[in-house]
N, C-alpha and C positions, 0 to 999 in steps of 0.2 A: 718506360714504354720503350716499344722492341720497336723495327722499322718499319714492322708494316703501321702496327698505332702513329707512326710522327709522318706514316705519309696519310692517311685517313682526315689526320689532325692538321693538314696545308693543303686540299681537299676541301675542306671543313672554313678554313679560313676563306680563302680561294672564291668555293659561291658565298660565301658572306660579303666581301667585299664585292665579289658584283650585282651582288640582292641589294647590296648598297647605292651605289651606283644607279641599277635601275630606277629605284623604288625614288633618288633627288634627280633623273628625270624625268620621273613621272610626275614630280610637283613645276614639273617648269615646264610644261607642255599646257598648252591651249588644253580644257577640259570638253568632250564630248559633247555634243545635243542629246541632250538625254531622248529625244525623241526622234527616229528616222521621216526626212523631209514629205510630206503627203501632199497629192492634189492640192489641196485645199492651205497647202505651204506656200505650194509652184506648182500654180495650173502649168505651165511649162518646164514641166521636173526629166521628162523626155526631153524633151530639145536639149532642155540646160544641158542633161548627159551628153549628148551625142556631140552636142559644142564643142564641151570638156576634147575630147577626140579626137575631132577631124582635121580635116589636109587643110591648106589654106582654101582650095577651091569649095571646098561645104560636099555634103551626101545626104545620104535620102535612105534612111532603117525601117524596117519596119517588123512590130514583136508579139506575139502574147503570149497568155497564157489561158491555157483551157479545159473545165473537164468537160469532158468527152461522154458519151455515152463504152466507147474504148478505152476514157480510163483520161490521166491528167499526158496536157500536149503545152510544150512548149516550146518555143522558133524561133531567129531573130534572123533575118537577111539585112547587108548594108552593102553599097556601094560606093562609094568620091562622087562627086555631079559630074567631076569633068570625064571617068572612067563613063559614069553611066549616057552623059552624053553622047558620048564618040560613039555608042555601040548604034546595032545598026536595028532601030524602035521595030522595024519591016517584016523584018525575017523568022524565021518558026521558030521558039511553038508560038511566039504569041501572040500574032493576030488571030490563030488557030484556038490559041485558050482559051480568047477572051469571047472567043467567037462564038464557042462553047455554052458561055454563058448571058449569049445575050438572046433569052429566051426565059421568060415570067416565068412559064411551065419548066423548063429543065432549074429553071431557081426554085423552083417549090418542088422538087422529086431530090433535089443535091437538101432541100431544108429539111422537107421526110429522113432522109440515110443520117443527113450530122443526127437529127432529133432518132434513133432509131431504129429505123424502120430500116429493109436490108433487102427486101425481095418485090416482085413483078409483084404479085399478090397482092403485096401492103398497101404498093403505091397506086394499084390500082384500085383502091377501097378509096383516094383520094377523091373531091369531088372537085371534076372535072379532067382530070388524067389523061381520057381519050383511053382507046383500044388497050391489048397489051403489045399487040404491031405495036402503034404510036410508043410505047411506053418504050421497048424494047429502042427505037429509035432514035428519044433522047438518051437516054443509059448507055450504049454505044458512042452516041456521039462524045457527052460523059466521058468515059474508056476513053478516047481515042485522045481526045486532050487533056489526059490526064488525071482531072478534077474526079474521077471516081476509082474505084479499082476492084476486081470482079476478090468473092473472097470465097469461093466454095460455089458450089453445082448453086446456081440461079441466087447467086448475095453479092452483094454490091459495099461498099461503104467507100470511106473520104480513106485516101492517105496522111499518116498522122501530120506528113510534111508537107500536105498541102490543104491541111483546116485553116489553119493564121494568116496565110494569104489570102485562098478565098476572104475569110472574113475583114479582111485591109481593106481586096478591093471592091466587096459590100460599100461598107465605111467608107473609103473614096469615092464613090456613086452615090455618095448622099445619106446611105443608112436603107436599113427597113422601114416602111412609110406606114 
């Protein structure tokens, strides 16, 4: 046997030994569940996962996975409770962003845009939309607050990083009725 062949035999023996150790370790471990926990298994699955990662002071997280007309969006954000409580809640952009959503007309426009409408002309087709001047006023307020963005000449959309936070705010406010 050549020295190269002897080296291959040594490597194979080493691999066999490592494989045997891995297989032995696998036999002594607790088997993983055959399914992932679902909402039926644990209605607080998100909270349970959050608590595993929190500081002693607690924390808040919001997250979502949404299939939008623009494509799939996955987003999450969180802060520890102590950091969140210490921040100035009255500082911009908080009040401005919330105030921009404080109109049922604006929320309907944002909803229409989330569902694929992009232009003021399309929004004007909605019942109770008002004049194009009124629509532009509302749209400009939503753009200034960051809830909408301009996507070319006369087209608007929801920035992907704002869709999940928007849905979280709606849910926290009592959800759609």
